[in-house]
C-alpha positions in Angstrom: -29.3 15.4 17.7 -29.1 15.6 13.9 -25.8 16.9 12.5 -25.4 18.3 8.9 -21.9 19.3 7.6 -21.7 21.9 4.8 -18.6 22.9 2.8 -19.1 26.5 1.6 -16.7 28.9 3.2 -18.9 32.1 3.0 -20.2 31.9 6.6 -20.2 35.6 7.4 -21.8 36.5 4.0 -24.5 34.0 4.9 -25.2 35.7 8.2 -25.6 39.1 6.5 -27.8 37.4 3.9 -30.0 36.0 6.7 -30.5 39.4 8.3 -31.3 41.0 4.9 -33.7 38.3 3.9 -35.6 38.5 7.2 -37.2 41.7 6.0 -38.5 40.2 2.8 -40.1 36.9 4.1 -43.9 36.6 4.1 -45.0 35.2 7.4 -47.8 32.7 7.3 -49.7 31.4 10.3 -51.1 28.4 8.8 -51.2 25.3 11.1 -49.1 23.2 8.7 -46.1 25.6 9.0 -43.2 25.2 11.4 -41.6 28.0 13.5 -37.9 28.2 12.8 -35.4 30.1 14.9 -31.9 30.7 13.5 -29.0 32.1 15.6 -25.3 32.6 15.4 -23.4 31.9 18.5 -26.6 32.0 20.5 -27.6 35.4 19.1 -30.9 35.5 17.2 -30.7 36.5 13.6 -34.0 35.6 12.0 -37.4 34.2 12.8 -39.5 32.7 10.0 -42.3 30.4 9.2 -41.7 27.8 6.5 -43.1 24.5 5.3 -39.8 22.8 4.5 -39.2 19.3 5.8 -35.7 19.9 7.0 -33.5 22.8 8.0 -31.3 22.1 5.0 -34.2 22.5 2.7 -35.1 25.8 4.3 -31.6 27.2 3.9 -31.4 26.0 0.3 -34.7 27.8 -0.5 -33.2 31.0 1.1 -30.2 30.4 -1.3 -27.9 30.1 1.7 -24.8 27.7 1.7 -23.3 28.1 5.2 -20.2 26.2 6.3 -21.5 25.9 9.8 -22.7 22.7 11.5 -26.5 22.9 11.8 -28.0 21.4 14.9 -31.7 20.6 14.8 -33.7 19.6 17.9 -37.4 19.0 18.5 -39.4 19.0 21.7 -41.9 16.2 22.1 -43.9 18.3 24.6 -44.4 21.1 22.1 -48.1 20.8 21.0 -47.5 23.0 18.0 -44.9 20.5 16.7 -42.4 23.4 16.4 -38.8 22.5 15.4 -36.1 24.8 16.5 -32.7 25.3 15.0 -31.0 25.8 18.3 -27.7 27.1 17.1 -25.5 27.6 14.1 -22.0 27.7 15.6 -18.9 29.0 14.0 -17.0 25.8 12.8 -13.3 25.2 13.1 -11.5 24.8 9.8 -9.3 21.7 9.8 -6.9 20.9 7.0 -6.3 17.1 6.6 -3.3 15.9 4.7 -4.2 12.2 4.2 -1.3 10.5 2.6 -1.1 12.2 -0.8 -4.6 13.7 -0.6 -5.4 17.1 1.0 -8.9 18.3 2.0 -10.6 20.6 4.4 -13.3 19.9 6.9 -15.3 22.1 9.2 -16.5 20.9 12.6 -17.7 22.0 16.0 -16.4 18.9 17.6 -13.9 19.3 20.5 -11.1 16.7 20.0 -9.4 14.7 17.3 -10.8 11.5 18.9 -14.3 12.7 18.2 -13.5 13.1 14.6 -12.4 9.5 14.6 -15.4 8.2 16.7 -17.9 9.9 14.3 -16.2 8.5 11.2 -15.1 11.8 9.8 -11.5 10.6 10.0 -10.8 6.9 9.4 -7.5 5.1 10.1 -6.1 1.8 11.0 -5.0 2.3 14.6 -2.7 -0.7 14.5 -0.6 0.7 11.6 -1.5 4.2 10.5 -0.5 7.2 12.6 -1.0 10.9 12.8 1.0 14.0 13.9 -1.6 14.5 16.7 -3.2 12.3 19.4 -6.9 11.5 19.9 -6.8 13.7 23.1 -5.6 16.8 21.2 -8.2 19.6 21.1 -9.3 20.9 17.7 -8.7 24.6 16.8 -9.3 26.7 13.8 -6.5 26.4 11.2 -5.4 23.0 12.6 -3.5 20.7 10.3 -3.8 16.9 10.7 -1.3 14.7 8.9 -2.3 11.0 8.5 0.4 8.6 7.5 -1.0 5.4 5.9 1.2 2.3 6.5 0.9 -0.7 4.3 2.9 -3.9 3.9 3.9 -6.2 1.0 5.6 -9.6 1.2 8.0 -10.4 -1.7 10.3 -13.2 -2.6 13.8 -12.3 -3.9 16.9 -14.1 -4.9 20.3 -12.7 -3.9 23.9 -13.8 -4.3 26.0 -15.1 -1.4 29.5 -13.8 -2.0 32.2 -16.5 -1.9 35.1 -16.2 0.6 38.8 -16.0 -0.5 41.3 -18.1 1.3 45.1 -17.9 1.0 47.2 -21.0 1.2 51.0 -20.6 1.5 53.0 -23.1 -0.3 56.6 -23.8 -1.4 55.4 -25.5 -4.6 55.4 -22.3 -6.5 57.9 -19.5 -6.8 58.2 -17.1 -3.8 55.8 -14.2 -3.8 53.8 -15.5 -6.8 50.2 -16.5 -6.6 47.8 -18.8 -8.5 44.2 -19.7 -8.1 43.9 -23.3 -6.9 40.1 -23.3 -6.7 38.0 -20.7 -8.4 35.4 -19.0 -6.2 31.7 -19.4 -7.0 28.9 -17.2 -5.5 26.0 -19.0 -3.9 22.3 -18.1 -4.2 19.7 -17.6 -1.5 16.0 -17.1 -1.7 14.7 -14.4 0.7 11.2 -13.7 1.8 11.1 -9.9 2.5 8.5 -7.8 4.2 8.4 -4.3 2.7 6.9 -1.4 4.7 5.4 1.5 2.8 4.4 4.9 4.3 2.0 6.8 2.0 3.1 4.5 -0.8 6.8 5.2 -0.3 9.1 2.3 0.6 10.6 2.8 4.0 12.0 -0.5 5.3 12.8 -4.0 4.2 13.0 -6.9 6.7 14.1 -10.5 5.7 11.7 -12.8 7.5 12.9 -16.1 5.8 16.1 -17.1 4.1 16.7 -20.3 2.2 20.1 -21.2 0.7 19.5 -22.6 -2.7 23.1 -23.0 -3.7 26.1 -22.8 -1.3 29.1 -20.6 -2.3 32.4 -22.2 -3.1 35.4 -20.6 -1.5 38.2 -19.3 -3.8 41.6 -20.8 -2.8 44.7 -18.8 -3.8 48.1 -20.3 -3.4 50.9 -17.9 -2.3 54.5 -18.9 -3.0 56.9 -18.6 0.0 60.5 -19.3 0.7 60.8 -22.9 1.9 63.2 -21.7 4.5 61.4 -18.7 5.7 60.4 -19.0 9.3 56.7 -18.3 9.9 55.6 -15.3 11.9 52.3 -16.8 13.1 52.0 -20.3 14.5 49.9 -22.1 17.1 52.6 -23.8 19.1 56.0 -25.4 19.0 56.9 -29.0 19.7 60.4 -30.2 20.6 60.9 -33.5 18.8 63.5 -36.0 17.7 63.8 -36.1 13.9 65.1 -38.8 11.6 65.1 -39.0 7.8 63.9 -41.3 5.2 63.4 -41.6 1.4 61.2 -43.8 -0.8 63.9 -46.5 -1.3 63.5 -50.1 -0.1 66.3 -49.7 2.5 64.3 -46.9 4.2 60.7 -48.2 3.6 61.1 -51.8 2.4 58.7 -52.2 -0.5 57.4 -48.7 -1.4 54.9 -47.2 -3.8 56.0 -43.6 -3.1 52.5 -42.8 -1.8 52.2 -41.6 1.8 49.6 -42.7 4.4 47.5 -39.6 3.6 47.4 -40.5 -0.1 49.9 -37.8 -1.1 52.9 -38.7 -3.2 56.1 -38.5 -1.2 58.0 -35.4 -1.9 60.3 -33.1 0.0 58.2 -31.6 2.8 56.3 -34.7 3.6 56.7 -35.6 7.3 55.9 -38.9 9.0 54.3 -38.2 12.5 52.4 -39.8 15.3 48.8 -38.8 14.5 48.0 -38.8 18.2 50.4 -35.9 18.6 50.2 -34.2 15.2 47.1 -34.9 13.1 47.6 -35.8 9.5 47.2 -32.8 7.2 48.7 -30.4 9.8 50.9 -27.7 8.2 54.4 -27.5 9.8 57.6 -25.6 9.8 60.7 -27.5 11.0 64.2 -26.4 11.9 66.9 -27.2 14.5 66.8 -25.2 17.7 70.0 -23.3 16.8 68.8 -22.7 13.2 71.8 -24.5 11.7 69.5 -26.7 9.7 66.1 -25.7 8.2 63.8 -28.3 6.8 61.2 -25.6 6.2 57.6 -25.6 5.5 56.1 -29.1 5.4 53.0 -31.1 6.0 52.1 -34.1 8.3 51.4 -36.6 5.5 52.8 -40.0 6.6 53.0 -42.4 9.5 55.5 -45.0 10.5 55.7 -48.0 12.9 58.6 -46.5 14.8 57.2 -42.9 14.9 55.7 -42.6 18.3 55.2 -39.6 20.6 57.3 -36.5 19.9 59.2 -37.9 17.0 59.1 -37.1 13.3 60.6 -38.6 10.1 61.6 -36.1 7.4 61.4 -37.1 3.7 64.3 -36.5 1.4 64.5 -37.1 -2.3 67.6 -39.4 -2.1 69.0 -41.9 0.4 72.3 -40.1 0.7 70.5 -36.9 1.8 68.6 -38.9 4.4 71.8 -40.4 5.7 73.5 -37.0 5.8 70.7 -35.7 8.0 70.9 -38.6 10.4 69.1 -37.9 13.7 68.7 -34.4 15.1 66.6 -32.5 17.6 64.2 -30.1 15.9 61.5 -27.6 16.7 58.2 -28.4 15.0 56.1 -25.3 14.5 52.4 -26.2 14.3 50.9 -23.8 11.7 47.4 -25.3 11.3 
């Protein structure tokens, strides 16, 4: 079966032309001529003899440009070597919107799948998609939308925002703030897969991420009242508290530097690291609230400080003596 597809839309005018021209054709019975039968929807329209090699050549000579699909068949048992045009069927007009391109096709095929199988429509079945399925039947006036899906892999750099941390301290005035450590954004290199539909970006997916530069957190100090009891804490330890200063009577020979490396100031507390790790933020007061040592930090150790016992630093020896020994509640802040 040989199939020819034409694109002129004047089918009905052609049929009338065929009927009219049939009266004007000269019929020759020479042996080199072929008998041609033309019909529309199985109804005969014209019989003629012509020497053209193909049906298309015959129609061109008759100045006809039909939009039908012309089917040509031959019989091997026909001793006269007659070729017959079995049928010129009325084609279905299909409008194809292929991405940004629109065109029309005419076909007598039955389904969308046949258009694909014959190569009239081409698409990548793994990525492209249509508004119809291969099983859908074709009909006159049908519109087929083909969405072309393409991909692109790009490498981009992006900033990693720094975090902001607040640190509460008694070293600055209450309710004031200062930046202890400026924040610095980090940088990451991202490999991104970009999906396009008909050339328009639809989706971005990060398939690989590499941190080139880590961000530095911004640390902001917030001044608080040294005596203000914290609202949030992890736990409370009941402990026996003594007092000390940096003098030789309290510490023997002293450099004024604690075991953590901090200089000894008010708020430095000697602890047993097995109970309270060095660096832990604390709040200390007596159970009845009659004495408030306030916000402090576990910064020092001592040979006599074992278990639930703490030693509070005071600037002077007289203040240390005045405190003496008391029971206190130690609030573990973190």
